[in-house]
N, C-alpha and C positions, 0 to 999 in steps of 0.2 A: 644262589645255587649255581650250578653248572649247566649252561645251556648246551643244547646239541651242537650248535656251531662251534662253541669254545672247545668242547670235547673233540670235535672232528679236527679242528686246527691243532690241537694238542697232539692227537695221535699222528697227524701228518708229520709234525716235527720229530716225533720219536721214531717213526719209520725212517725218516730222512737221516737222523743221526745214527741209527743202528744199522741201516742198510737192509733191514728186513723187508721181504717181498710180500708177506702175508701174516696173518694173525698167528698161525702155528709157529712160524719161523721166529716171529717177535717174542712169543712165550719161551721158546727154546733158548734164544739169546739171553733173555732175563734170567731164566733159571740157571743157565750155564754161569753167568757173571755172578749170580748170588752164591752159587756153590764155590766159585773160585775165590770169593771174599772170605767165606766162613772156614 
């Protein structure tokens, strides 16, 4: 399974890649990119 530490490292990488400064901003970036693709 996915440990808490693995999930934490994974989310740190996502924040670094997207430049998001918080959860809400990260969600907005993901939704915006999904809408742009479809």
